[in-house]
C-alpha positions, 0 to 999 in steps of 0.5 A: 785180274780184277781190271780184266774181269771188270773190263769183260763184264763190262763188254758183256752188259754193253753187248747184252744191252745192245742186242736187247735193244736192237731186238726191240726194233719192231715197224707196225703197219696199222692198216693194209690198203688195196692198190687202187690202180685202174684196171690194166694200168700199172702203179709200180713200187720202184726207185726213180730218177729225177724225172719220175722214172722207175730204175732198178727193181720193179714191182709192178701192181696188180692189173685191177683195182683192190680194197680191204676191210681191214688188216695190218702187219708187224715186223721185228727188224732184229728178229725176223719175227713177222706177221700180217693179216688181212680181211676183205681183200677184193677186186674192184670192178670186173667180173670179179668184183667183191671177191679175189677172183682167180687169185689163190695165194699171196705173200707179205713182202718186206722192202727195205732201202728201195733203190739203195745199194742195200736194197732188199725184198724179203718174201713170206712163205705163201698163204691162202686168199680166200674167196673172201679175201681173208689171208694170215701169216705168222712166222720169220723172215730171214735176211733183214740187214742191220739198215732197213731204211723206209721199210715198205710192206707189200701183199703180193700174189703168188699164185696164179703164176701168171701174176706172180709177184705183182702187188695188190695191197700195202701197209699203211700207218707205220710206226716203229719202237725201239732205236732208230738207227734201223731208219738212219743213214744216207747209205741208200 
């Protein structure tokens, strides 16, 4: 009986340690930068073939160049806790220069395993983008799998509907804490 109890206790301690270490897996992007595509030119996020052509799912870029003053994003890959903030996300050029123009709402998008069999695009709920280009979110992403290789963080347009899904900013300066198993494996 003592051996069985010791075995159960050992399994409990191991599973608790694994859960605790998995929950520490956090990805941070120290800044958010605007998409620098020229007006009317697409700069898509996609997996590519050997010739550099987009294959599979494609996230198209906004149709103007965008800049930011500051921002950052954080996602805990084990719990789904997520947040982002951006300040001064504005258009460069056109009649909207220095403002967010007609873009009224954005969402944060975590991209996992781009081009792989476990590819996933996970969106935050929409948040308002002020005319000065300020937006923030603090909440949860659902559906993050145990393997999120080479994660990307994008800010995409929600409203107006004509530009729905286009990315206008991305997380940069990525750092991670916790176990590296979320980034390991060639299952992409």
